[in-house]
N, C-alpha and C positions, 0 to 999 in steps of 0.2 A: 316251545312245542310241548303239548300236553303229553304226559306219559301214558302208557297203556295200563289197563286194569291189571292189578295184581292177581285177581281171581280168574280162573279159567272159565267160570260159568258166564253165561251171557247176562248182562245187566239190562233189565227192562226198566226204562226211565219212568219213574212215577210222575203223576200230575203234580203241579205246584199246590193245588188244593190239598191233596193227600199229605204232602210234606208239612204244610201249615198246620193241618189237623194233628198230625203226628207230634209235632213239637208242642203245639198248644196243650196236648194231653200228657206231656211229660215223656214222650218217646225219645229214643236215642238214635241219631242218624249214623248210618254206615258211611265209610269213606266215599263209596260210589255215589251216594245221595248228595253229599256235600260237593263232590266234584260236579255233579249234574247241575246244582244250583250255581256254582261259580261259572261254569261254562255258559249256562243260560243267561246269566247277568252280563257276562262279557260279550256275548253275541246278540244281546238285545232281545232275547226271546222271553224273558220273564217280565211281565208288566209291573210297573211301579207299585200299583196298589197291592199286588201280591208280595212283592219284596218288602213293602212296608208292613204287611201283616206278618210275614215271617220274622222280620226283625223284632217286632213287638212280642211275638211268641217266644223268641229266644231270650228277650229281656226278662220276661216273667218266668219262664220255665228253666232257663239256664242251659248249660251244656257241660257234659262230663269233661274231665281232663283229656281223655282220649279223643272225644269229638272235637275239642278245641285244638288239639294237635293236628287232627285231620284238616280243620279249617285253616290253621296257619300254614300248613304245607301246601294246600290247594291255592290259597291266596298268593303265596310265594311264587308258585309255578304259573301264575296268570301273566307273568312278565319275565323280564330278564333276571337271571341269577348270576351274580358276579363270580368270576373265577379269579381269586387273588393268590392262587397257589405260588405264583412266581415271586410274590413278596414273602420272604422267609420269616420275617418277624411276626410274633403273635399278634392277632387282630382282634381287639376287644372294643366293643361299642358301648355307648352309654345312652340310656333313655331316661327322660324325666317327664312327669305328667304336667310340668310347668307351674311356675309360681311367681309372685310379685317380687321383683328385685333379684331374681335368680340369675347369677352370672357364672354358675359353676361350670357349665359346658365351655364357656369362653376360656376358662382357665385350664380345665381338665384335658381338652384336646391337645394343646401344646405341651402340657405337663406330661401326659402319657407318652407323647412322641419323644420328649427329652429322656424319659426313663427307658426307652427301647421298645415301646408298644405302638403299634399302628392303630389309629382310631378313625374308622371310615364313617364319619358322622354326617348323615343327611337329616336336615331339620324338617320334621313333619308338622302339619297344621295342629296336631294334638299335643305338641311339645311347647306350648306357649300359654301364657295367660295375659291377654290384652297386648303386651309388647313382646315380640319374639326375639330370639337370638339374632336372626337375620336383619331385623329392624335395627338392632344395636350395632351390628357389624357394618351396616350400610351407612352409619354415621361417619365411618372412616372414608375419606375421599378416595374414589376409584375402586373401592372393594366390590368384587363381583361374586355374588353367591350362586349365580345361575350358570352351571357348567353341564356339559354332556358327560356320558359315561366314559368316553375315552380320556377326557380331561380329568375326570374323577380319579381314574386308575393312575394317571400320570402324577397327580398331586400326592396320592398315597405312596407311590414308588419313590418320589423325590423328597417330599417334606415329612411323610409318615402321618400326617393328619390333615384334616380339612373340615370345614363347616360349610355345607352347601345346601341349596334348596333341593327338596325331594325331586329326583329325576322321574319323569312320567313313565319311563320303561320299567321302574321298580314297583312290583305289586300294583299294577294299575287298577285292579278291582277295588283296592282300598279306598281310593278317592270316591268311587261310586257309593260304596257302603257307608263311608263317613258322611257323605252328603245326605243319605237316607237316614242315618242315625240322628243327624241334626234336625231334619224335618219331623221325625217321629218322637223326639225327646228320649231317645234310647242311647245317647252318648255314654252314660255310666255303665252300660252292660259289660260286666267283667269278662265273659268269654269273647265278646266282640273286640274289646280293647286288646285283650291278650293276643287274639289272632292277628289283629292289625299290627301291633308292635313287633311280634316275632316274625311275621311274614316279611316286613320291610327290612328289619335289621339283619335277618339271615340272608335275604336276597342281596344285601349290600356286601356280603362276604364276611360277616362277623363270626368268629369262632367262639366268642363268649359275650355275655352282656351283663353290665352292671346297671341296675334300675334304681331310680330315685322316685318313690311314690309319695307325693306330697298330699297332705290333707289339711283342711281348714278353710277359713273364709277367703284366703288368697289363692285357692285352687279350685278346680271344678269338682274335686272330691271333698265333700263337706264332712263326712263321717269317718272317724279313725278306723272303725271296724271294717268298713268297705275298702279303705286303703290297705289294711292288712290282708283282706281277701284277695285283692288284686295282686299284691306282692307275692302271695303264695301261689296264685294261679300262674303268673308269668314264670316264676322259678320252676314250678312243677312241670308245666308244659314244655318249658325250655329244656329241662333235663330229658324229658321223654323224646325230644327231637335231637338228642345227643349233643346238646350245647351246654357249656358251663354258664351258670347264671346265679347272681346274687342280687338281692334287693334290700334297700333300706327304706323304712317308712319314716318320713320326716315331717316336722311341724311347719305349717304355712299359715299360722294365725297372726303373723306380723311380717313385714317385708324382710327379705333376707339381705343383709348388708345395710349400708347407710344411705343408699341412693335408689331412686327409681326414675328412669328416663334413658333414652338411648345413649347419647354421648357421655352422660354422667356415669352410666354403668360401665362403659368401656374404660373410663378413667379409673374406676374402682377396681375393675379386673386387672388393669395394669399395675395398680398398687399391690395387689395380691401376688402378681408375678414378680414383683420386686421384693417379696418376702414380708410385705406390710399388709395393711387392710384391716377391716373389722373382724373381730374375733369369731362371730357366728359363721360368717362366710368362710373364714379360714378353717374352722373346725369341720365344716361339711366337705370342703375341697379335700382336706387331709383324709377324712374317712372314706370318701368315694375313691380318691386316688389310691389309697392303700388297697381297696378291693380290686381295683383295676390291675395293679401290678402283681397282686397275689394270684388273681384269676389267670393272668398271662404267664405265670411261672417265672417272672423276672425277680420276684422276691419270695422267699419261703415263709419265714416267720412273721408275726405281727410286728415285731420290733424292726426286722429288716425292711419291711414294707414302709413303715413310718420313716425310717432313716433315709430310704431311697427318695420318697416323695419330698420330704423336707429339704434334702440336699439340692434337688433340682429347682425347688422354689427359691431357695436362698442364694444359690450360686449364679443365677442369671441365665442358666441354660434353657429353662422353660420360657422365659421372656424372649430370648433370642429365637426360639422355635415359633413363638407366636408372631413375631415380626416376619419370620421367613414365610409363614403360612399366609399372612396378609399380603406380602409382596407377590407371592405366587398366584394370588387371586386378584391381582391388579391394584391392590391398595397401596397407599403411600406409607411405607414402613417407617421412613425417617420422621414422619409426622408424629409417631408415637413416642419419640424420644424427647420431645419439647412440649411441655404443658402450655406454653404460650401460643402454640398453633391451634389448640382446641378452641372452638368458638365459645364466646361467653354470651349469656343472655343479656338483653338490654336492662332488665330489672331483676333485682333480688330482694325479696322481703321475707320476714319471718311469719310463721303461723303462731300467734301468741297463745299460751295456755290461758284458758278462761278463768282459772282459779288455781289455788295451791293444792298439791296432792301428788299421788303416784299414778303413773300411766298404768291403768288396770287392764284395759283391752285395746287392741287396734284392729280395725277392719281393713286388712290389706287390700281386699278387692275394691273398696271405696277409694283408697289412695291411687290404685292403678287406674281407675275410671277418671279420677280427678286429673291425673297427669295426662291421660289420653285426650281429655277435653282441652287441656292447656297447650299440648304439644302438637296436635294435628293441624296441619295447614290446610289451605283451601283445596289443594290437590290430594288430600288424604295421606300425605307423608308426614313423618315425625320430624320436628325441628330438633336437631341434635343437642343444642344447648339447653333445651327446656326440660324441666322435671323438678324433682325435689331431692334435697340432700340433708345431711345431719339429722336423720330421723331418730327421734327419741323412742327407745324401745320399752316394752313391758317391764315394769319394775323400777323405771327411772323416776326419781323425784324431781318435780318442777315447781317453781314459784309462779304466781300469777304474772302473766306477761312475758315469761321466758319462752323462747322458741320451742315449739314441738317439732318443727322442721323448718328448713329454708326453701323458699319457693323461687324457682328460676323461670322467668317467662319473658316473652317478647311482645305479646298483644294484650293490652289492658282489657279489650272487649271480651276476651275469653275468661278473665279472671274470676268474676263473680260466680259463674256456674261451676267452675272448678273448685272454688273455696267451699261451696256447699258440701261437696264430697269430702274434701280434706278435713274440714272441721268435724263432720259427722263421724269420721273414722276413729276418733279418739274418745275414750271414756276414762275420766280421772276418778280416783277414789282416795279417801283419807288413809287407808292402810296399804302397806306394801304387799302386792300379790306374789305368789310363788312364780318364778320365771318358768316359762314353758320349756319342756324338754325337747331339744332340737331333733335328736335321733330317738325315735320311739321304739323301733324294733329292727333287728337284722334278720332277714329271711334268706336261707341258703339251702 
């Protein structure tokens, strides 16, 4: 139900043309005007061509922090707002702009729960880059990411974490606006991203938010300064809405971890939950996990936060929580204990280095596209055993013919088109490059 106007004066609804002109010319919307737009879109009274024009005007003229906070609030109120007050533990969510090989959410949800933090994680369409977390989890037999709000609250009450598909009752206007942003090439609009993220996460019952803003060729944000601006926008607007918020700007100019592919990434996430796994993935999980437990008040100092996160990664409690979450969502948790139960690809071959040298750059987006071509079956589903592993990272020295990665596949007919992307993703050079800085900036 929409709330009443805060102002006692009567609000005269402006025309959509007036609002488009106002934003086009750099004007600032009042909350009533933003509410009018949201209501009109929800009720089908605003024509698509005018919504497209308004979206483009916002893209070019931007919105102030106050306007963006109004937008986030009105978007949040367009649907259900979860009341999780009966769950007494702190409720902190995590948002990522999505990246190639990013398994951090798969680890952080059970890790946070093991640390005493509730993580109400709904996976939105903007939290993926080619392969989503739900695609990866769906490689576990029986796992069901599609739950209703009642089941969502039940999972949070019993397991303290969940990773599910975005419920349609949560900020329903976001789906309409996101579809329009895709059609009008305005996906990168910082105020529209901010409004989208905060409206959904706060409607899900989050008391605080940890944000991973990725930049690079493996993310939809290609410019580091734009990533910094988005991190500042989300944290600033989040604070104005009385929510604790911290953001990390992280590098996505090479895959995160050593694998890309649904089942392969689940196996790598399990490695990390056993206290093992690749160093870059472990570093990012540690840093994000520390932010989560500090924001929740579970740990005070940086040292205490680090000790808390590492303890639950290494003592098996985070792994047990992951299996509990999988079982609660219909998956075969015992399947996770035995590597022999994971499906294996029919073929495994190396991608040989064309010459001797150092890995100078990697286009992570090309690797993701190559894996997508290789792994997608005739029904549009990902084959869980298909993907790439043992990815050589920037700064690694290779000899001619040594593998840059191992390719796992089932269908020979898809290999050639995939290889074009995988080969093109690598550039070798005679001198060792400086390794990229994984965590660029912390914004709080």
